[in-house]
C-alpha positions in Angstrom: 3.8 102.8 39.5 5.6 105.7 39.4 3.8 107.3 42.6 4.9 104.6 45.0 8.6 105.2 43.3 8.6 109.1 44.1 7.1 108.9 47.4 9.7 106.3 48.5 12.7 107.9 46.9 11.9 110.9 48.5 11.9 109.3 51.7 15.0 107.6 51.1 16.4 110.7 50.2 15.3 112.4 53.7 16.1 109.4 55.9 19.6 109.2 54.1 20.3 113.2 54.7 19.4 113.0 58.0 21.6 110.5 58.7 24.4 112.4 57.1 23.3 115.2 59.3 23.8 112.8 62.2 27.4 111.8 61.3 28.1 115.7 61.1 26.9 116.6 64.2 28.9 113.3 65.7 32.1 114.2 63.5 32.3 117.8 65.2 31.2 116.3 68.9 32.7 113.2 69.2 35.4 112.7 66.7 36.6 110.1 64.4 36.7 107.8 67.6 32.9 108.4 68.5 32.3 107.7 64.6 34.1 104.5 65.0 32.2 103.5 68.1 28.7 104.5 67.0 29.5 102.2 63.7 30.1 99.4 65.5 26.9 99.9 67.7 25.2 100.2 64.4 26.9 97.0 63.1 26.0 95.3 66.5 22.2 96.1 66.2 22.3 95.2 62.7 23.9 91.6 63.3 21.2 90.7 66.0 18.7 91.6 63.3 19.8 89.3 61.1 19.0 86.6 63.7 15.8 87.9 64.0 14.9 88.0 60.5 15.0 84.2 60.0 11.1 84.6 61.2 10.4 88.6 61.5 11.8 89.7 58.6 11.8 90.3 54.5 9.8 86.5 54.5 6.6 88.7 55.7 6.3 90.8 53.0 6.5 87.7 50.7 3.9 86.0 52.7 1.5 89.1 53.7 -0.8 88.5 51.0 -0.6 84.6 51.2 -1.3 84.1 54.9 -3.5 85.2 57.7 -2.1 88.1 59.7 -2.3 86.1 63.2 -0.4 83.3 61.7 2.5 85.7 60.7 2.5 87.7 63.8 2.8 85.8 66.7 5.8 83.4 65.6 7.6 86.7 64.6 7.2 88.1 68.0 8.1 85.1 69.8 11.4 84.8 68.0 12.1 88.7 68.4 11.8 88.2 72.2 14.0 84.9 71.3 16.5 86.5 69.8 16.9 89.3 72.2 17.6 86.7 74.8 20.3 85.0 72.9 21.9 88.1 71.9 22.0 89.5 75.6 24.0 85.9 76.1 26.0 85.8 73.2 27.4 89.7 74.1 27.9 88.6 77.7 30.4 85.4 76.6 32.0 87.5 74.1 32.9 90.1 76.5 34.4 87.5 79.0 36.4 85.7 76.0 37.7 88.9 74.9 38.5 90.4 78.5 39.3 93.7 77.1 42.2 92.6 74.7 41.5 93.1 70.9 38.8 94.5 68.9 35.4 93.6 70.0 31.8 92.7 68.6 30.8 95.8 70.7 32.4 98.3 72.8 32.3 98.0 76.6 29.3 99.3 78.0 27.0 99.3 75.0 26.1 95.5 75.0 22.7 96.0 76.8 21.8 99.1 74.6 22.5 96.9 71.2 20.3 94.0 72.7 17.3 96.3 73.9 17.5 98.6 70.5 17.8 95.4 68.5 14.2 93.8 70.3 12.6 97.3 69.4 13.7 97.3 65.7 12.6 93.5 65.6 9.0 94.5 66.4 8.5 97.6 64.4 10.3 95.6 61.5 7.7 93.1 61.5 4.8 95.6 61.2 7.0 97.7 58.6 7.4 94.5 56.5 3.5 93.6 56.6 2.8 97.3 55.7 4.8 96.8 52.7 3.4 93.1 51.7 0.0 95.1 51.8 1.8 97.7 49.6 1.2 100.1 52.1 3.8 102.1 51.0 2.8 105.6 51.8 2.0 104.4 55.5 5.8 102.7 55.5 7.2 105.9 54.1 5.7 108.2 56.6 6.7 106.5 59.6 10.3 106.1 58.3 10.7 109.5 57.3 9.7 110.4 61.1 12.1 107.9 62.3 14.9 109.8 60.8 13.7 113.1 62.0 13.1 112.0 65.5 16.8 110.3 65.5 18.7 113.9 64.2 16.3 116.1 66.7 16.8 113.8 69.6 20.7 113.8 69.1 21.1 117.6 68.8 19.5 117.8 72.0 21.4 115.0 73.8 24.6 116.5 72.4 23.6 119.6 74.2 23.1 118.0 77.6 25.6 118.5 80.0 28.0 115.5 81.2 30.5 113.6 79.1 30.5 113.6 75.2 30.3 109.9 73.8 28.3 107.8 71.9 25.9 107.2 74.4 24.1 110.4 73.5 24.1 108.6 70.2 22.2 105.4 71.7 19.9 108.1 73.8 18.6 109.4 70.8 18.2 106.0 69.0 16.0 105.0 72.0 13.9 107.8 71.2 13.8 107.4 67.5 13.1 103.2 67.6 10.2 104.0 70.5 8.7 106.2 68.3 8.7 104.2 65.1 7.3 101.0 67.1 4.5 102.7 68.8 3.5 104.2 64.7 3.7 101.3 63.5 1.8 99.6 65.9 -1.1 101.5 65.5 -0.8 101.8 61.4 -0.9 98.1 61.4 -3.8 98.0 63.7 -5.3 100.5 61.2 -4.8 98.2 58.0 -7.2 95.9 56.9 -6.0 92.7 55.6 -6.6 92.1 52.1 -7.9 88.8 50.3 -5.4 86.2 49.9 -3.6 86.1 46.5 -2.8 82.4 47.5 -3.3 79.9 50.6 -0.4 78.9 52.5 -1.3 75.7 54.4 1.9 75.6 56.6 2.9 79.2 57.7 5.0 78.8 60.2 7.4 76.3 57.8 7.1 78.7 54.8 8.2 81.6 57.2 11.2 79.8 58.4 12.0 78.1 55.0 11.7 81.7 53.4 13.1 83.6 56.1 16.2 81.3 56.6 17.1 81.7 52.8 16.6 85.4 52.9 18.9 85.8 55.9 21.5 83.7 55.1 21.9 86.0 51.9 21.5 88.8 54.2 24.2 88.1 56.8 26.6 86.9 53.6 25.7 90.3 52.3 26.4 91.7 56.0 30.0 90.6 55.8 30.5 92.1 52.3 29.3 95.4 53.9 31.0 95.4 57.1 33.5 92.9 57.6 36.1 95.4 56.6 34.9 97.3 59.4 36.4 95.1 62.0 39.5 94.4 59.7 40.4 97.9 59.8 39.5 98.5 63.7 42.2 95.2 64.2 44.9 96.7 61.8 44.6 100.6 61.7 41.8 101.3 65.2 38.8 103.1 65.6 39.9 106.5 64.1 40.6 105.1 60.7 37.4 103.1 61.1 35.7 106.7 61.7 37.0 108.2 58.6 36.5 105.0 56.4 32.9 104.9 57.8 32.3 108.3 56.6 33.7 107.9 53.0 31.7 104.7 53.2 28.3 106.3 54.0 28.8 108.8 51.2 29.5 106.4 48.5 26.5 104.4 49.8 24.2 107.4 49.7 24.2 106.5 45.6 22.0 103.3 46.8 19.4 106.0 47.9 17.3 105.7 44.4 18.4 102.0 43.7 17.0 101.0 47.1 13.6 103.0 46.9 13.3 101.5 43.3 14.1 97.8 45.1 11.6 98.3 47.7 8.5 99.0 45.2 10.0 96.2 43.2 10.1 94.1 46.1 6.4 94.6 46.8 5.3 94.5 43.1 6.8 91.6 42.3 5.5 89.9 45.2 1.8 90.3 44.3 1.8 89.1 41.1 2.7 85.8 39.2 3.2 87.3 35.6 6.6 86.4 34.6 7.0 88.7 31.8 5.9 91.7 33.8 8.5 90.8 36.7 11.4 90.5 34.1 10.4 93.9 32.2 10.2 95.5 35.7 13.2 94.5 37.2 15.3 95.4 33.8 13.4 98.6 34.0 14.3 99.7 37.5 17.7 98.2 37.4 18.8 100.8 34.5 17.4 103.8 36.4 19.1 102.4 39.5 22.7 102.0 37.7 21.9 105.7 35.9 21.0 107.1 39.3 24.0 105.8 41.2 26.8 107.0 38.4 25.6 110.5 39.1 26.1 110.6 42.6 29.1 109.2 42.4 30.2 111.5 39.9 29.1 114.4 41.8 30.7 113.2 45.2 34.1 112.8 43.2 34.3 116.5 42.3 33.3 117.6 45.6 36.5 119.3 47.1 37.9 117.5 49.8 38.2 120.8 52.1 34.1 120.5 52.0 34.2 117.2 53.7 36.4 118.2 56.4 34.2 121.4 57.4 31.1 119.3 57.0 32.1 116.1 59.3 35.1 117.7 61.0 38.9 118.5 60.7 39.8 115.0 61.1 37.9 113.5 58.0 40.2 113.9 55.1 41.3 112.0 52.4 37.8 110.8 51.1 38.3 111.2 47.6 40.9 108.1 46.7 38.3 106.5 49.1 35.2 107.2 47.3 36.6 106.6 43.9 37.9 103.0 45.1 34.6 102.6 46.1 32.9 103.7 43.2 33.0 100.5 40.9 31.8 98.5 43.2 28.8 100.8 44.6 27.6 101.2 40.8 27.8 97.4 40.4 25.7 96.8 43.9 23.2 99.2 42.4 22.7 97.0 40.0 22.1 93.9 42.4 19.6 95.7 44.4 17.1 95.3 41.4 18.3 91.7 41.0 18.0 91.0 44.8 14.4 92.3 45.1 13.6 90.1 42.0 14.7 86.9 43.4 13.2 87.7 46.7 9.9 88.6 45.2 9.8 85.4 43.3 11.2 82.9 45.8 14.2 82.3 44.5 16.2 83.6 47.5 19.3 81.0 47.0 20.9 82.8 44.2 20.8 86.3 46.5 22.6 83.6 49.0 25.2 82.3 46.4 25.9 85.7 45.4 26.8 87.0 48.8 29.0 84.1 49.5 30.9 84.7 46.6 31.4 88.6 47.6 32.0 87.6 51.1 34.8 85.3 50.0 36.3 88.0 48.1 35.9 90.2 51.3 37.9 87.9 53.2 40.8 86.8 51.0 41.1 90.4 49.3 40.7 92.2 52.8 43.3 90.1 54.5 45.8 90.8 52.0 44.9 94.6 51.1 43.9 95.7 54.4 47.0 95.0 56.5 48.9 96.6 53.2 47.3 99.5 52.0 44.9 100.6 54.7 41.5 102.5 53.8 42.7 101.9 50.1 42.6 98.4 50.4 39.4 98.3 52.1 37.9 100.3 49.6 39.4 98.1 46.9 38.2 95.2 48.7 34.7 96.4 48.7 34.8 97.0 45.0 36.1 93.5 44.3 33.4 92.0 46.6 30.5 94.0 45.3 31.4 93.0 41.5 31.5 89.4 42.4 28.2 89.4 43.8 26.5 91.3 41.1 28.3 89.6 37.7 26.6 86.1 39.5 23.4 87.9 40.1 23.2 89.1 36.7 24.0 86.0 35.0 21.5 84.2 36.6 18.9 86.3 36.0 19.7 86.5 32.2 19.5 82.6 32.0 16.1 82.3 34.0 14.2 85.2 32.0 16.3 84.1 28.5 17.6 87.4 28.1 20.5 88.9 26.6 23.1 91.7 27.0 21.3 93.6 24.7 18.9 93.4 27.5 21.0 95.5 29.7 21.7 98.8 27.8 19.8 101.9 27.8 17.6 102.6 24.9 16.0 105.5 23.6 12.6 103.5 24.4 13.8 103.5 28.3 14.2 107.0 28.2 10.6 107.2 26.6 9.3 105.3 29.1 10.9 107.4 31.9 9.9 110.4 30.7 6.2 109.6 30.1 6.5 108.0 34.1 7.7 111.2 35.4 5.5 113.2 33.8 2.1 111.2 34.8 3.6 111.2 38.2 4.1 114.7 38.4 0.7 115.3 37.0 -0.9 112.6 39.6 0.7 114.8 42.5 -1.0 118.1 41.3 
């Protein structure tokens, strides 16, 4: 268990670091407005992915050990093409209706790129999800790490090219990174032999759609928790303010590096076991580690001087300390939520993720419309913490009810620390 966790953590550390390096380069070369445009382009791709993942998303991880691969691949490929077509039509209609006035879903001139990049991401995510479902985490990690490297190098090269410097440089780098990932994930999946099925699924397509709908409903609502504030900030404060907030948000979400790494391993493991006690114990253990790791990262971010952030991300990036401080409670709450979310997904209880995300979305809309116009970026950060907290509290209550646990199970004990020390020692010796 410890080796997949360490490998995934190191990969996440690299991808997070490379993403921050991209933001640093963009902050100096493009300014806060360029950062704001990049944020909306990435968000546009993510929204398209939410629709695509109804069939080609996380449900594949759960179904990979339960259904023949060919019965999973072709519906996922077909749906990726349909989703891209729908996205193209939707963005065209949105541009016509907007007519250049007010905030836009995707900045003008970037719509076609969002559609093509989303299609490429849809296809390689199908491959990567199947690799995770078959517990080939090492291959998944290597491909993911290389994607971060290609994006960083390609973006630096694009910035050095003659001509106007704008967010199109980031788009060019994304084509290089996504294309590399698509090629390597295809080759990797062709080389992986499908294992014997854990259980048999009679109607695979129906199960894909049902699982995918539950997962993506939760993901859509969770995306609104994470990013609805972006559109509210753009509406009430403009792209430059959004650029500053996106940097603070990205830094704070860096605290999710360990929680997301642990969550991915948890998802893969829980999906491949039917032992309820093991599912519960593993979830609790990784949840505690996730919260502890996130707290340490947030503490480090809060003690760093503001001048360091301005030096790294550009002179326009100021005032990050209060934003990170207001985001901190929510970030820590969501680090625990990462474990609970993957427990629910891995055990087929995705509706609880959807309900928790719905509560967070309601909080985002209500608090965001009240706080962001009045308090600006500080209101946005406080809104995020309130929404994340509502989501995590619901998931925690349901988890304790399902597993018949109590509040005492949530505290870090000496036994937990000893288990962690032993596991790390074994992992270190295994890598030597």
